[in-house]
Structure formats: structure tokens, C-alpha cells
C-alpha positions as CSV (number, residue, x, y, z in Angstrom):
1,X,62.6,60.3,102.2
2,X,61.4,56.6,101.9
3,X,64.1,55.0,99.9
4,X,66.2,57.0,97.6
5,X,69.3,56.6,95.8
6,X,72.6,58.9,95.2
7,X,75.9,58.6,93.8
8,X,77.5,60.0,96.8
9,X,76.2,60.7,100.4
10,X,78.2,63.0,102.5
11,X,77.5,63.0,106.1
12,X,77.7,66.4,107.7
13,X,77.3,70.0,106.4
14,X,80.2,71.9,108.0
15,X,83.1,73.2,106.1
16,X,84.5,69.6,105.2
17,X,81.0,68.3,104.2
18,X,79.9,71.3,101.8
19,X,83.4,71.5,100.4
20,X,83.6,67.9,99.5
21,X,79.9,68.1,98.0
22,X,80.8,71.3,96.0
23,X,84.1,69.7,94.7
24,X,82.2,66.3,93.8
25,X,79.7,68.3,91.6
26,X,82.4,70.3,90.1
27,X,83.9,67.1,89.1
28,X,80.6,66.0,87.5
29,X,79.1,63.5,90.0
30,X,75.6,64.0,89.2
31,X,73.4,63.1,92.5
32,X,75.4,64.2,95.7
33,X,73.2,64.1,99.0
34,X,74.4,66.0,101.9
35,X,72.9,64.8,105.4
36,X,72.9,67.3,108.3
37,X,71.3,66.4,111.6
38,X,71.0,70.2,112.4
39,X,71.7,73.2,109.7
40,X,74.3,73.9,107.4
41,X,77.1,75.3,109.6
42,X,75.6,74.6,112.8
43,X,78.5,72.7,114.5
44,X,82.2,73.5,115.3
45,X,82.8,75.4,111.9
46,X,80.5,78.1,112.9
47,X,82.1,78.5,116.6
48,X,85.7,78.8,114.9
49,X,87.9,82.0,115.0
50,X,88.6,81.5,111.3
51,X,92.1,81.8,111.2
52,X,94.2,81.1,108.0
53,X,97.8,80.7,108.3
54,X,100.9,79.3,106.7
55,X,102.8,78.8,109.9
56,X,103.2,75.0,110.2
57,X,106.3,72.9,111.3
58,X,105.4,70.2,109.0
59,X,105.3,70.4,105.2
60,X,101.9,69.1,104.7
61,X,100.0,71.9,106.8
62,X,102.2,74.5,104.7
63,X,101.1,73.0,101.4
64,X,97.4,72.6,102.5
65,X,97.4,76.2,103.2
66,X,99.4,77.2,100.2
67,X,96.3,75.7,98.3
68,X,93.4,77.0,100.5
69,X,94.4,80.6,100.9
70,X,94.0,81.0,97.1
71,X,90.2,80.2,97.4
72,X,89.8,82.6,100.4
73,X,91.4,85.4,98.2
74,X,89.3,84.8,95.5
75,X,86.3,83.8,97.3
76,X,84.1,86.4,95.9
77,X,84.8,85.5,92.5
78,X,83.9,81.8,93.0
79,X,81.1,82.1,95.3
80,X,79.7,85.4,95.0
81,X,80.0,86.3,98.8
82,X,82.5,88.3,100.6
83,X,83.9,86.1,103.4
84,X,85.5,89.0,105.3
85,X,88.9,87.8,104.5
86,X,91.0,90.2,106.5
87,X,94.7,89.4,105.7
88,X,96.4,91.7,108.4
89,X,98.8,88.5,109.1
90,X,99.5,85.9,111.8
91,X,102.0,86.6,114.8
92,X,103.2,83.6,116.7
93,X,105.0,84.7,119.8
94,X,108.1,82.9,121.0
95,X,108.9,82.7,124.7
96,X,111.2,79.7,125.1
97,X,114.4,78.5,123.8
98,X,112.4,75.4,122.8
99,X,109.8,77.4,120.9
100,X,112.7,79.6,119.1
101,X,114.3,76.3,118.0
102,X,110.9,75.0,116.3
103,X,110.4,78.3,114.9
104,X,113.9,78.6,113.1
105,X,113.3,75.2,111.7
106,X,109.7,75.9,110.6
107,X,110.7,79.3,108.9
108,X,113.2,77.5,107.0
109,X,110.8,75.0,105.7
110,X,108.2,77.7,105.1
111,X,110.5,79.7,103.0
112,X,111.5,76.8,101.0
113,X,108.0,76.3,100.2
114,X,107.7,79.9,99.0
115,X,106.2,81.4,102.3
116,X,106.7,85.1,103.2
117,X,107.6,84.8,106.6
118,X,109.9,86.8,109.1
119,X,111.4,85.7,112.2
120,X,111.4,88.7,114.5
121,X,113.5,89.4,117.8
122,X,111.4,91.1,121.0
123,X,112.1,94.6,119.7
124,X,111.0,94.3,115.8
125,X,107.9,92.3,117.6
126,X,107.2,95.5,119.6
127,X,107.8,97.7,116.7
128,X,105.2,95.7,114.6
129,X,102.7,95.7,117.5
130,X,103.6,98.4,119.9
131,X,100.6,97.5,122.3
132,X,102.1,94.0,122.9
133,X,104.2,93.7,125.9
134,X,107.5,91.8,124.5
135,X,110.0,92.1,127.5
136,X,109.4,88.2,128.2
137,X,109.5,87.4,124.7
138,X,112.4,86.1,122.5
139,X,110.6,87.1,119.4
140,X,107.9,86.0,117.3
141,X,107.1,84.8,113.5
142,X,105.2,87.0,111.2
143,X,103.3,86.0,107.8
144,X,101.7,89.1,106.5
145,X,99.5,87.1,103.9
146,X,97.6,85.2,106.6
147,X,94.7,86.2,108.4
148,X,91.1,85.3,109.4
149,X,87.8,85.2,107.6
150,X,84.2,84.1,108.7
151,X,83.4,80.8,108.7
152,X,79.6,81.1,108.5
153,X,79.5,83.3,105.4
154,X,82.1,81.2,103.8
155,X,80.6,77.8,104.5
156,X,76.9,78.6,103.8
157,X,78.0,80.4,100.6
158,X,79.9,77.3,99.6
159,X,76.6,75.2,100.6
160,X,74.6,77.6,98.3
161,X,76.8,77.3,95.5
162,X,76.9,73.5,95.9
163,X,73.2,73.7,95.9
164,X,73.3,75.8,92.5
165,X,75.1,72.8,91.0
166,X,72.7,70.3,92.0
167,X,73.8,69.0,95.1
168,X,70.9,68.2,97.5
169,X,71.2,69.1,101.3
170,X,68.7,67.7,103.7
171,X,68.9,69.4,107.0
172,X,67.4,68.1,110.4
173,X,68.2,64.6,108.9
174,X,70.5,62.5,111.3
175,X,72.0,59.3,110.1
176,X,71.1,56.6,112.6
177,X,73.3,53.7,111.0
178,X,75.0,52.4,107.8
179,X,74.1,49.6,105.8
180,X,76.4,47.5,104.3
181,X,76.6,44.1,101.8
182,X,79.6,42.3,103.1
183,X,82.7,44.5,103.1
184,X,81.1,47.5,101.0
185,X,78.9,50.1,102.4
186,X,75.6,50.6,100.6
187,X,73.9,53.7,102.3
188,X,72.5,55.0,105.3
189,X,69.5,55.0,107.4
190,X,67.7,58.3,108.8
191,X,64.6,59.0,110.4
192,X,63.2,59.9,107.1
193,X,64.1,56.4,105.5
194,X,67.2,54.9,103.6
195,X,69.5,56.4,101.4
196,X,71.5,54.3,99.2
197,X,74.7,55.2,97.2
198,X,78.0,53.3,96.7
199,X,80.1,56.2,98.3
200,X,79.5,57.5,101.8
201,X,81.8,60.2,103.1
202,X,82.0,60.9,107.0
203,X,82.5,64.4,107.4
204,X,81.0,65.0,111.0
205,X,83.9,66.8,112.5
206,X,84.5,66.1,116.2
207,X,81.5,63.7,116.2
208,X,83.3,61.5,113.6
209,X,84.8,59.0,115.8
210,X,81.1,58.4,117.1
211,X,79.4,58.2,113.7
212,X,82.4,55.9,112.7
213,X,81.2,53.3,115.3
214,X,77.7,53.4,113.4
215,X,79.7,52.3,110.4
216,X,81.6,49.7,112.5
217,X,84.8,51.6,112.0
218,X,87.3,53.4,114.4
219,X,88.0,56.7,113.4
220,X,90.7,58.3,116.0
221,X,88.8,61.7,116.4
222,X,88.1,63.1,120.0
223,X,86.5,66.4,121.0
224,X,88.6,69.1,122.9
225,X,86.6,72.2,124.0
226,X,88.3,75.7,123.2
227,X,86.7,78.9,124.4
228,X,86.4,82.3,122.5
229,X,85.3,85.7,124.5
230,X,84.4,89.2,122.9
231,X,85.1,92.2,124.3
232,X,82.8,95.2,124.0
233,X,84.0,97.8,121.3
234,X,87.6,99.0,121.9
235,X,89.4,102.1,120.8
236,X,91.4,101.4,117.6
237,X,94.0,103.9,118.6
238,X,94.9,101.7,121.5
239,X,94.7,98.5,119.3
240,X,94.5,98.7,115.4
241,X,91.8,97.5,113.3
242,X,94.7,96.0,111.2
243,X,96.3,93.9,114.0
244,X,97.5,90.6,113.2
245,X,96.0,87.2,114.5
246,X,98.3,87.2,117.7
247,X,99.1,83.6,118.8
248,X,100.6,83.5,122.4
249,X,101.4,79.9,122.6
250,X,103.4,79.7,125.7
251,X,100.2,81.1,127.7
252,X,97.8,79.0,125.4
253,X,96.0,82.3,124.5
254,X,94.8,84.2,121.0
255,X,93.9,87.7,120.3
256,X,92.7,89.3,117.2
257,X,90.2,92.1,116.2
258,X,86.7,91.0,115.8
259,X,84.7,94.1,114.3
260,X,84.5,97.0,116.9
261,X,85.7,94.6,119.6
262,X,88.5,92.0,120.2
263,X,88.2,88.3,120.1
264,X,90.4,86.4,122.8
265,X,90.8,82.5,122.8
266,X,91.8,80.1,125.3
267,X,91.2,76.8,126.8
268,X,92.5,74.1,129.0
269,X,95.3,71.5,127.3
270,X,94.9,68.9,129.9
271,X,90.6,69.0,129.8
272,X,89.4,65.5,129.4
273,X,87.6,64.8,125.9
274,X,84.1,65.8,126.0
275,X,81.3,67.1,123.7
276,X,80.3,69.7,126.2
277,X,80.2,73.3,124.8
278,X,79.1,74.8,127.9
279,X,81.1,77.8,128.8
280,X,83.2,77.2,131.7
281,X,83.2,80.5,133.5
282,X,86.1,79.3,135.7
283,X,88.4,80.0,132.6
284,X,87.3,83.8,132.2
285,X,89.7,85.1,134.6
286,X,92.9,83.1,133.3
287,X,92.1,84.4,129.8
288,X,91.5,87.8,131.1
289,X,94.8,87.9,132.9
290,X,96.9,86.3,130.0
291,X,95.3,88.8,127.7
292,X,96.2,91.9,130.0
293,X,99.6,90.5,130.7
294,X,100.2,90.5,126.9
295,X,98.2,93.5,125.8
296,X,98.2,95.9,128.8
297,X,95.6,98.3,127.2
298,X,93.1,95.4,127.3
299,X,92.8,96.3,131.3
300,X,90.3,98.8,130.2
301,X,88.1,96.3,127.9
302,X,85.0,94.7,129.0
303,X,83.9,91.2,128.3
304,X,80.6,90.9,126.4
305,X,80.1,87.5,125.9
306,X,81.9,84.1,125.6
307,X,81.1,80.5,123.8
308,X,83.0,77.3,123.5
309,X,83.6,75.1,120.3
310,X,85.1,71.6,119.8
311,X,88.4,70.9,118.2
312,X,88.4,67.5,116.5
313,X,91.7,66.1,117.7
314,X,93.5,63.3,116.2
315,X,96.6,61.6,117.7
316,X,99.1,63.4,115.5
317,X,96.8,66.9,115.1
318,X,96.6,66.4,111.6
319,X,93.5,65.8,109.6
320,X,92.4,62.8,107.8
321,X,91.2,62.5,104.3
322,X,91.0,58.7,103.5
323,X,89.2,55.7,102.3
324,X,88.4,53.3,105.1
325,X,90.3,50.5,105.0
326,X,88.5,47.2,104.8
327,X,84.9,48.8,104.0
328,X,84.7,49.6,100.1
329,X,83.0,52.9,99.4
330,X,83.2,54.5,103.0
331,X,85.6,57.8,103.2
332,X,86.2,60.0,106.0
333,X,87.4,63.6,105.9
334,X,87.7,65.1,109.6
335,X,90.3,65.5,112.4
336,X,91.7,68.6,111.5
337,X,92.6,69.5,115.1
338,X,91.6,73.2,115.0
339,X,92.9,73.8,111.5
340,X,89.5,72.7,109.5
341,X,88.2,76.0,108.3
342,X,91.4,77.2,107.1
343,X,91.9,73.8,105.3
344,X,88.4,73.0,104.6
345,X,88.5,74.1,100.6
346,X,91.5,72.2,99.8
347,X,90.8,69.1,102.0
348,X,87.1,68.9,100.3
349,X,88.8,69.0,96.9
350,X,91.4,66.2,97.7
351,X,88.5,64.2,99.0
352,X,86.1,64.7,95.9
353,X,89.5,63.8,93.9
354,X,90.0,60.6,95.6
355,X,86.4,59.5,95.3
356,X,86.3,60.3,91.6
357,X,89.7,59.6,90.4
358,X,90.9,57.1,93.2
359,X,93.4,59.2,94.6
360,X,94.3,63.0,95.0
361,X,95.5,64.8,92.0
362,X,96.1,68.6,93.3
363,X,98.5,67.5,95.8
364,X,99.7,64.2,97.6
365,X,97.1,63.5,100.2
366,X,98.9,60.1,101.1
367,X,100.1,61.7,104.6
368,X,96.4,62.1,105.4
369,X,95.6,58.5,104.9
370,X,93.9,57.0,108.1
371,X,96.2,54.0,107.6
372,X,99.2,56.2,108.8
373,X,98.3,55.3,112.2
374,X,98.4,51.5,112.0
375,X,101.7,52.1,110.0
376,X,103.2,54.1,112.7
377,X,103.7,57.0,110.4
378,X,102.1,59.6,112.2
379,X,104.1,62.7,112.8
380,X,103.0,65.4,115.2
381,X,102.2,68.9,114.1
382,X,103.7,71.0,116.8
383,X,102.2,74.2,116.0
384,X,98.6,73.4,116.9
385,X,97.2,75.6,119.9
386,X,94.9,73.9,122.4
């Protein structure tokens, strides 16, 4: 690489990085360079379950999805690729009075913001999904417009369209340090050389805290391991192909169709932060037990394989789209706490607007500013499932 120059450097080529690069190009930024230590969509995005939902307890999460879901619904028209967006709905189960109280408040807010959402009792939940055990539930919330898409197809398609618009993507190119002139960032140093730019965006997911240290800043993002297991093909007359994405928040488990099989999710809420993506085999019996408890037909299913990915957690379980205070030209887009794929399209747009216009235009992104933590204005999003 030697020494090159760019208008904006984006570090990281997951959903956040490529979305930011794409939207910068759309806004007319001429030379955008994305640096990825591995390959496009090789980190947490590729391992995500791809959920897209409106069901949040805070206005911010709902508004982000309201904008983002339109991109997924029109994805083929914009990017020329079908991301396999399956709008089979989202069903979040309610097992306690506390969860019911949160759900009632959340549903009221979601409806106020135009979301089609239903608060179901246990019988209506069983009627919607007859294969679910509901005798220990108080009900569920259901959003029929929501669903899931393929993170790898979507992210690589956005990257391809960004390249078509002139964005340069360097893969296998790890950032070693950042260069500065006083209180301004001036670029980055990689094994291939130095790249100079007046603006640098950290979009490195669960690794953003580590990369931030290379730039001399504190980004409060820590990794949290989350497991997925996929079953062998399972009869659709037992669990339909059109089943919603089911979240059993009390059990800390999830369930949705994945092709001919089913995708089961689980984790340990109290697991210490680490970058390990090794599969913890000791978690399998618990995942199976919880899945069979909720969907008894799964007693006949067979697990084929499992994998683990990393949530990028912030203290309030909400993402960061922000300029870094005290260092001109340095930005961060990270920390979406398991919601990165669903909010990637709008988050990248807001980041690009912040760089080009000095503020986000499409919606108010001030609640995503990193300074909220120092101001004590962080409000935890309770509908995050770790």
C-alpha cells in the first residue's frame, strides 16, 4: 500500500462498516477505503441469526427498525440480491408478571409509533403456534411484519454495491495503530503501509473496545458469547416453515426455521466477557432441554452442528453512532448488543450523514452518541436477549 490517502477510512467490513461505506458513497464522498483484517463479513455478522424486529421497550430501537426494515423489504431492488428475508413474524413469550408489565408498556409505545403488534394471551399464543407449550406462559407479543434474513448474503451484497460506487475494500489488512496530529486523527498504519484521511470510522464490532485503545480512546464495548445450534431436517407438518422467530426470554432461548431444519439459540447471561468463539459443549444439554420444553415435538429432532458468535455489548445494550469527543475526525459505529444486523442499514446511513453533514438527518441519532455514558443519560434496553 505504501502511503495512500482517502477521504474516509472505515475500519471493519461487517454490516456496520460496509453500510457506512455504501452510504458515504451515496452522499458523494469520492474516496472511501474499508480496511478488514480478514474478509468481508467474516466476524460477528456472519454468525448472527439475522433477526429483524420492531419489538423494543425504548423508542430508539423501534425507530431504528422502522427505518431499517424498509431496506430489507426492498433489498433486491437496491442491491440486486435476495437476502432471504422471511417475514414470518416475531413472537416474544411472556412468562412472568414483570415481563407482562414491560410488554404492556412496550406494546403501547410500539403502537404509538405505528407498529402492528399484538399482545396475546396464552391461548391465543397456542392457537398461533400449536406446537408450542403455553401452559406455563402468560402470553406473548407478536409482530407479523418482522422476521429474519441471511446476514452473509446481505452484507456481501452491500459491500459489492459499495465497490460498484467506487469504495475500495482492502481485505487481509489489519490496522496496527492510528496516526494523530495533536487532537486530530490523521490516518492509520497497517502492515501494508500508512493510509491518511481526515476521517476514520471504527466499525469493528465486538473488537471496537480493543481497536479504540489503539487510537487512545475508551469505547465501552465488550464481547459476549452467544451460541447457535442447527437441527437436521425436521418435518414441516410438525413445525411449519412459516413459524415466527420465537424468543423465550425467561428461558434465554430462541427458535426459528433455518431451511429444512431449526435454528436454536442459547447462551449464559453471566458468562464473563471474552473473545472466545469456541463452542461450549456443556451448554448443549440445556439448549436441548429448553427447546424441547417449549416445543415438545423437538424431542425427535437431532442436532447437526453448533457455533458461537459474539454480541458487542454496551452498558445500556444500545449501539453507538458517534464522533469521538476530544479527537477530531474519529468516529465509532459499534455496540449494537445483538441488534447489529437488523439495524446495520440505518446505522450506516446515520454514520455517513454525521460525517458529511455534521449531524444525522434521517432520524435523531443523539441518543446513540457515546457522550451519553459520561452524561449519565444511558437508558438500558430491557428487550435484549443475551
